[in-house]
TIMAR-777209 format. One record per residue (C-alpha): residue number from 1; y negated, x, z; residue in one letter. Coordinates in Angstrom, 2 decimals, decimal comma, padded with zeros to 5 digits, always signed. Layout:
# residues N
+-----+---------+---------+---------+----+
!   i !      yy !      xx !      zz ! aa !
+-----+---------+---------+---------+----+
! NUM !       Y !       X !       Z !  A !
...
+-----+---------+---------+---------+----+
# end
This chain:
# residues 253
+-----+---------+---------+---------+----+
!   i !      yy !      xx !      zz ! aa !
+-----+---------+---------+---------+----+
!   1 ! -151,36 ! +152,42 ! -079,96 !  M !
!   2 ! -150,46 ! +149,50 ! -078,17 !  T !
!   3 ! -147,72 ! +146,66 ! -079,14 !  M !
!   4 ! -147,99 ! +143,21 ! -077,78 !  T !
!   5 ! -144,85 ! +141,43 ! -077,81 !  A !
!   6 ! -144,62 ! +138,66 ! -079,39 !  L !
!   7 ! -143,48 ! +135,25 ! -076,87 !  S !
!   8 ! -139,67 ! +133,98 ! -078,00 !  K !
!   9 ! -139,76 ! +130,28 ! -079,21 !  P !
!  10 ! -138,44 ! +128,15 ! -076,45 !  R !
!  11 ! -134,84 ! +127,06 ! -077,12 !  Q !
!  12 ! -134,52 ! +123,54 ! -078,11 !  P !
!  13 ! -133,86 ! +120,95 ! -074,60 !  R !
!  14 ! -130,09 ! +120,46 ! -074,30 !  T !
!  15 ! -128,80 ! +117,81 ! -071,21 !  P !
!  16 ! -127,92 ! +119,37 ! -067,84 !  A !
!  17 ! -125,69 ! +116,07 ! -067,17 !  L !
!  18 ! -122,07 ! +116,61 ! -067,62 !  P !
!  19 ! -121,26 ! +114,56 ! -070,54 !  R !
!  20 ! -118,49 ! +112,51 ! -068,84 !  D !
!  21 ! -121,40 ! +111,43 ! -066,38 !  T !
!  22 ! -124,29 ! +110,70 ! -068,96 !  A !
!  23 ! -121,58 ! +108,58 ! -070,80 !  M !
!  24 ! -120,72 ! +106,59 ! -068,02 !  R !
!  25 ! -124,72 ! +105,98 ! -067,46 !  L !
!  26 ! -124,92 ! +104,88 ! -071,09 !  A !
!  27 ! -122,31 ! +102,19 ! -070,75 !  V !
!  28 ! -123,62 ! +100,86 ! -067,05 !  T !
!  29 ! -127,22 ! +100,85 ! -068,26 !  E !
!  30 ! -126,23 ! +099,09 ! -071,32 !  Y !
!  31 ! -124,00 ! +096,51 ! -069,33 !  Q !
!  32 ! -127,42 ! +095,93 ! -066,71 !  R !
!  33 ! -129,89 ! +095,77 ! -069,45 !  F !
!  34 ! -128,28 ! +092,62 ! -071,07 !  A !
!  35 ! -127,60 ! +091,23 ! -067,52 !  E !
!  36 ! -130,99 ! +091,25 ! -067,10 !  M !
!  37 ! -132,34 ! +089,41 ! -069,98 !  L !
!  38 ! -129,63 ! +086,83 ! -069,43 !  R !
!  39 ! -131,56 ! +086,26 ! -065,96 !  T !
!  40 ! -134,91 ! +085,32 ! -068,11 !  L !
!  41 ! -136,67 ! +082,07 ! -068,10 !  S !
!  42 ! -138,30 ! +080,86 ! -071,24 !  P !
!  43 ! -141,50 ! +081,73 ! -069,64 !  E !
!  44 ! -140,47 ! +085,35 ! -069,19 !  D !
!  45 ! -140,42 ! +086,68 ! -072,30 !  W !
!  46 ! -143,89 ! +085,90 ! -073,05 !  T !
!  47 ! -145,49 ! +087,78 ! -070,62 !  R !
!  48 ! -147,29 ! +090,95 ! -071,02 !  P !
!  49 ! -145,48 ! +093,85 ! -070,16 !  T !
!  50 ! -147,37 ! +097,76 ! -069,28 !  E !
!  51 ! -146,73 ! +099,08 ! -072,70 !  C !
!  52 ! -149,44 ! +098,11 ! -074,58 !  A !
!  53 ! -149,58 ! +095,45 ! -077,23 !  G !
!  54 ! -145,77 ! +094,43 ! -075,95 !  W !
!  55 ! -144,56 ! +091,30 ! -074,47 !  D !
!  56 ! -141,26 ! +091,24 ! -072,98 !  V !
!  57 ! -139,56 ! +089,85 ! -076,26 !  R !
!  58 ! -141,28 ! +092,89 ! -078,07 !  A !
!  59 ! -139,72 ! +095,05 ! -075,55 !  M !
!  60 ! -136,11 ! +093,25 ! -075,94 !  A !
!  61 ! -136,56 ! +093,37 ! -079,43 !  A !
!  62 ! -137,36 ! +097,28 ! -079,24 !  H !
!  63 ! -134,33 ! +097,82 ! -077,00 !  A !
!  64 ! -132,37 ! +095,99 ! -079,13 !  L !
!  65 ! -133,49 ! +097,75 ! -082,35 !  G !
!  66 ! -132,35 ! +101,23 ! -080,52 !  M !
!  67 ! -128,91 ! +100,08 ! -079,77 !  V !
!  68 ! -128,27 ! +098,91 ! -083,83 !  E !
!  69 ! -129,74 ! +102,30 ! -084,78 !  M !
!  70 ! -127,27 ! +104,01 ! -082,67 !  T !
!  71 ! -124,32 ! +102,01 ! -083,30 !  A !
!  72 ! -124,13 ! +102,81 ! -086,84 !  T !
!  73 ! -125,16 ! +105,82 ! -088,85 !  I !
!  74 ! -126,05 ! +103,68 ! -091,81 !  R !
!  75 ! -128,29 ! +101,71 ! -089,64 !  E !
!  76 ! -129,84 ! +104,88 ! -088,08 !  N !
!  77 ! -130,73 ! +106,31 ! -091,33 !  N !
!  78 ! -132,59 ! +103,16 ! -092,61 !  R !
!  79 ! -134,66 ! +102,95 ! -089,98 !  Q !
!  80 ! -135,21 ! +106,52 ! -089,80 !  L !
!  81 ! -136,05 ! +105,94 ! -093,46 !  R !
!  82 ! -138,61 ! +103,14 ! -093,02 !  L !
!  83 ! -140,20 ! +104,35 ! -090,11 !  A !
!  84 ! -140,70 ! +107,92 ! -091,93 !  R !
!  85 ! -142,54 ! +106,37 ! -094,76 !  R !
!  86 ! -145,29 ! +104,85 ! -092,18 !  R !
!  87 ! -148,48 ! +106,69 ! -091,11 !  S !
!  88 ! -148,10 ! +106,37 ! -087,54 !  E !
!  89 ! -147,04 ! +108,90 ! -085,38 !  V !
!  90 ! -143,22 ! +108,71 ! -085,81 !  F !
!  91 ! -141,76 ! +106,79 ! -082,75 !  I !
!  92 ! -144,82 ! +104,82 ! -082,92 !  D !
!  93 ! -143,61 ! +103,79 ! -086,42 !  A !
!  94 ! -139,84 ! +103,30 ! -085,84 !  L !
!  95 ! -140,61 ! +100,84 ! -082,46 !  T !
!  96 ! -143,19 ! +099,20 ! -084,42 !  A !
!  97 ! -140,68 ! +098,51 ! -087,19 !  L !
!  98 ! -137,99 ! +097,53 ! -085,00 !  Q !
!  99 ! -140,10 ! +094,67 ! -083,46 !  V !
! 100 ! -141,43 ! +093,68 ! -086,34 !  E !
! 101 ! -137,83 ! +093,40 ! -088,17 !  E !
! 102 ! -136,71 ! +091,14 ! -085,06 !  R !
! 103 ! -139,81 ! +089,00 ! -084,98 !  A !
! 104 ! -137,81 ! +085,80 ! -086,12 !  D !
! 105 ! -135,14 ! +086,13 ! -083,36 !  M !
! 106 ! -135,18 ! +083,93 ! -080,54 !  T !
! 107 ! -134,81 ! +085,21 ! -077,16 !  P !
! 108 ! -131,23 ! +084,14 ! -077,16 !  A !
! 109 ! -130,66 ! +085,73 ! -080,34 !  Q !
! 110 ! -131,65 ! +088,83 ! -078,88 !  I !
! 111 ! -129,87 ! +088,56 ! -075,94 !  T !
! 112 ! -126,55 ! +087,86 ! -078,01 !  G !
! 113 ! -127,22 ! +090,23 ! -080,08 !  R !
! 114 ! -127,72 ! +092,76 ! -077,67 !  F !
! 115 ! -124,45 ! +092,26 ! -075,34 !  A !
! 116 ! -122,55 ! +092,50 ! -078,51 !  S !
! 117 ! -123,95 ! +095,88 ! -080,28 !  R !
! 118 ! -124,74 ! +098,00 ! -076,81 !  A !
! 119 ! -120,98 ! +098,55 ! -076,61 !  P !
! 120 ! -120,69 ! +099,94 ! -080,05 !  K !
! 121 ! -124,08 ! +102,16 ! -079,31 !  A !
! 122 ! -122,16 ! +103,25 ! -076,64 !  A !
! 123 ! -119,24 ! +104,31 ! -078,29 !  R !
! 124 ! -120,97 ! +105,71 ! -080,92 !  A !
! 125 ! -122,65 ! +108,18 ! -078,55 !  R !
! 126 ! -119,59 ! +109,43 ! -077,14 !  R !
! 127 ! -118,03 ! +109,78 ! -079,63 !  R !
! 128 ! -121,02 ! +112,33 ! -081,27 !  A !
! 129 ! -118,81 ! +115,87 ! -081,77 !  P !
! 130 ! -120,24 ! +118,66 ! -080,36 !  G !
! 131 ! -121,32 ! +120,58 ! -083,56 !  F !
! 132 ! -123,95 ! +118,04 ! -083,88 !  I !
! 133 ! -124,87 ! +117,66 ! -080,36 !  R !
! 134 ! -125,96 ! +120,79 ! -080,37 !  R !
! 135 ! -128,26 ! +120,49 ! -083,47 !  R !
! 136 ! -131,97 ! +120,62 ! -083,12 !  A !
! 137 ! -133,44 ! +117,66 ! -084,03 !  M !
! 138 ! -135,64 ! +117,80 ! -087,15 !  P !
! 139 ! -138,96 ! +116,71 ! -085,47 !  D !
! 140 ! -140,87 ! +117,90 ! -082,60 !  L !
! 141 ! -141,30 ! +115,72 ! -079,64 !  Q !
! 142 ! -144,36 ! +115,50 ! -077,95 !  K !
! 143 ! -144,49 ! +115,35 ! -074,26 !  V !
! 144 ! -147,78 ! +116,06 ! -072,33 !  G !
! 145 ! -149,54 ! +116,84 ! -075,22 !  G !
! 146 ! -147,21 ! +119,25 ! -076,20 !  R !
! 147 ! -144,81 ! +119,54 ! -078,63 !  D !
! 148 ! -141,32 ! +120,91 ! -077,51 !  E !
! 149 ! -138,05 ! +121,27 ! -079,59 !  A !
! 150 ! -134,59 ! +118,75 ! -078,32 !  W !
! 151 ! -131,14 ! +118,80 ! -079,33 !  T !
! 152 ! -129,29 ! +115,92 ! -080,56 !  I !
! 153 ! -126,99 ! +115,80 ! -077,66 !  G !
! 154 ! -130,71 ! +115,47 ! -075,22 !  Y !
! 155 ! -131,47 ! +112,66 ! -077,13 !  L !
! 156 ! -127,83 ! +111,24 ! -077,07 !  V !
! 157 ! -126,82 ! +111,76 ! -073,62 !  D !
! 158 ! -129,99 ! +111,79 ! -071,77 !  V !
! 159 ! -133,22 ! +109,66 ! -073,86 !  I !
! 160 ! -131,39 ! +107,06 ! -075,13 !  L !
! 161 ! -130,19 ! +106,15 ! -071,50 !  T !
! 162 ! -133,22 ! +106,56 ! -070,02 !  R !
! 163 ! -135,33 ! +104,18 ! -072,24 !  D !
! 164 ! -133,60 ! +101,05 ! -071,56 !  P !
! 165 ! -133,83 ! +102,10 ! -067,77 !  W !
! 166 ! -137,13 ! +102,87 ! -067,74 !  M !
! 167 ! -137,88 ! +098,99 ! -069,92 !  H !
! 168 ! -135,46 ! +097,28 ! -067,74 !  R !
! 169 ! -137,93 ! +098,35 ! -064,72 !  M !
! 170 ! -140,58 ! +097,46 ! -066,91 !  D !
! 171 ! -139,27 ! +094,04 ! -067,41 !  I !
! 172 ! -138,65 ! +093,37 ! -063,30 !  A !
! 173 ! -142,33 ! +094,52 ! -063,11 !  R !
! 174 ! -143,61 ! +092,20 ! -066,01 !  A !
! 175 ! -141,30 ! +088,82 ! -064,61 !  T !
! 176 ! -141,20 ! +089,34 ! -061,07 !  G !
! 177 ! -137,09 ! +089,49 ! -061,64 !  T !
! 178 ! -135,38 ! +091,56 ! -059,16 !  D !
! 179 ! -133,83 ! +094,70 ! -060,49 !  V !
! 180 ! -130,78 ! +096,09 ! -059,99 !  V !
! 181 ! -130,52 ! +098,90 ! -058,26 !  L !
! 182 ! -127,59 ! +101,37 ! -056,82 !  T !
! 183 ! -127,09 ! +104,91 ! -055,88 !  G !
! 184 ! -124,35 ! +105,69 ! -057,94 !  G !
! 185 ! -125,90 ! +104,71 ! -061,07 !  H !
! 186 ! -129,83 ! +104,64 ! -060,66 !  D !
! 187 ! -129,37 ! +107,57 ! -058,27 !  G !
! 188 ! -127,61 ! +109,52 ! -060,42 !  V !
! 189 ! -130,24 ! +108,97 ! -063,17 !  L !
! 190 ! -132,95 ! +109,70 ! -060,90 !  V !
! 191 ! -131,86 ! +112,48 ! -059,43 !  A !
! 192 ! -131,44 ! +113,81 ! -063,27 !  D !
! 193 ! -135,04 ! +113,41 ! -063,93 !  V !
! 194 ! -135,93 ! +115,32 ! -060,62 !  V !
! 195 ! -134,34 ! +118,44 ! -061,99 !  A !
! 196 ! -135,53 ! +118,43 ! -065,01 !  E !
! 197 ! -139,37 ! +117,92 ! -063,62 !  W !
! 198 ! -138,47 ! +120,54 ! -061,36 !  A !
! 199 ! -137,53 ! +122,53 ! -063,83 !  A !
! 200 ! -140,26 ! +121,95 ! -066,05 !  R !
! 201 ! -143,11 ! +122,65 ! -063,48 !  H !
! 202 ! -141,30 ! +125,59 ! -061,62 !  G !
! 203 ! -142,98 ! +125,49 ! -058,40 !  Q !
! 204 ! -141,80 ! +125,29 ! -054,59 !  P !
! 205 ! -141,33 ! +121,24 ! -053,43 !  F !
! 206 ! -139,89 ! +118,90 ! -051,21 !  T !
! 207 ! -139,86 ! +115,75 ! -052,52 !  L !
! 208 ! -138,57 ! +112,75 ! -050,63 !  H !
! 209 ! -137,63 ! +109,58 ! -052,69 !  L !
! 210 ! -137,22 ! +106,01 ! -051,22 !  T !
! 211 ! -135,26 ! +103,00 ! -052,26 !  G !
! 212 ! -131,29 ! +102,68 ! -053,56 !  P !
! 213 ! -131,85 ! +105,22 ! -056,47 !  A !
! 214 ! -133,61 ! +107,63 ! -054,03 !  G !
! 215 ! -132,65 ! +111,24 ! -052,29 !  G !
! 216 ! -134,39 ! +114,32 ! -050,81 !  T !
! 217 ! -135,17 ! +117,63 ! -053,12 !  W !
! 218 ! -136,49 ! +121,17 ! -051,73 !  A !
! 219 ! -137,05 ! +123,85 ! -054,07 !  S !
! 220 ! -139,03 ! +127,26 ! -052,39 !  G !
! 221 ! -141,42 ! +127,48 ! -049,66 !  D !
! 222 ! -144,78 ! +126,36 ! -048,98 !  G !
! 223 ! -144,83 ! +123,40 ! -051,76 !  G !
! 224 ! -146,73 ! +120,18 ! -051,38 !  P !
! 225 ! -144,21 ! +117,65 ! -049,65 !  T !
! 226 ! -143,91 ! +113,99 ! -051,73 !  T !
! 227 ! -143,16 ! +110,66 ! -050,71 !  E !
! 228 ! -142,82 ! +107,59 ! -052,77 !  T !
! 229 ! -140,51 ! +105,19 ! -054,27 !  D !
! 230 ! -137,99 ! +106,37 ! -056,70 !  A !
! 231 ! -138,55 ! +103,64 ! -059,35 !  V !
! 232 ! -142,45 ! +104,58 ! -058,80 !  E !
! 233 ! -141,58 ! +108,62 ! -059,18 !  F !
! 234 ! -139,99 ! +107,68 ! -062,47 !  C !
! 235 ! -143,09 ! +105,45 ! -063,61 !  R !
! 236 ! -145,90 ! +108,15 ! -062,73 !  I !
! 237 ! -143,96 ! +110,96 ! -064,90 !  L !
! 238 ! -143,54 ! +108,40 ! -067,80 !  S !
! 239 ! -147,36 ! +107,93 ! -067,46 !  G !
! 240 ! -147,33 ! +104,50 ! -066,34 !  R !
! 241 ! -148,32 ! +105,28 ! -063,08 !  G !
! 242 ! -150,65 ! +107,98 ! -061,58 !  R !
! 243 ! -150,23 ! +110,29 ! -059,85 !  G !
! 244 ! -151,65 ! +113,81 ! -058,64 !  D !
! 245 ! -150,53 ! +117,53 ! -058,06 !  G !
! 246 ! -146,89 ! +118,22 ! -059,69 !  L !
! 247 ! -146,80 ! +114,36 ! -060,09 !  L !
! 248 ! -148,69 ! +115,39 ! -063,17 !  T !
! 249 ! -145,89 ! +117,13 ! -065,19 !  I !
! 250 ! -144,34 ! +114,66 ! -067,57 !  P !
! 251 ! -141,05 ! +113,89 ! -068,01 !  V !
! 252 ! -139,55 ! +112,29 ! -071,10 !  P !
! 253 ! -138,30 ! +108,60 ! -071,03 !  F !
+-----+---------+---------+---------+----+
# end
């Protein structure tokens, strides 16, 4: 009799970044996002972004909704409860709720509110205890068409920083605003994305990323060599740009 071993379920994804590094990135990213909002002209707020159906104002409203959701347990639970009552895919329902609830806010109100609430969100993330961060999130997340499990720590330490970072890039592209990029912040964030991407595909590669957030990474022998801008690399992995070969392996933002 032949026995076929059942494959073990994959463990929920955990953050790879050291905790202190992850929290430093969170504080800096919130600051840079707030600073970008302050630079926008009235016309900039109405410009379309690469996220379908969202102009800059809607994107900023979503970002504000996320920091307010993160800042307090009460607001977190309220948004989750309302989003789960909707028929859409959960993340779409949540972001739509955040935009709709802030539809009457002016750009100045969104900017001011984000600046005041983001530090509270950063503190709440830092205070998240280990026993909570190690728990699996209640819902599976779809990445590249496949469901996967995340720990709460992966959401708190990684995704909640990647999300405003990518939207900061979105707004810069939509408005032509100069985006602040440094190796000590953006370069660390991009390096974490590269490490996760490499682990997800597990193939040999050489990668040269250009720009202030770039660097060079390699693993194994005989793999393809890719050179592109660091921000464009992240855009491709997020589904905003087109790539081939190993660049078709998505990473969540």
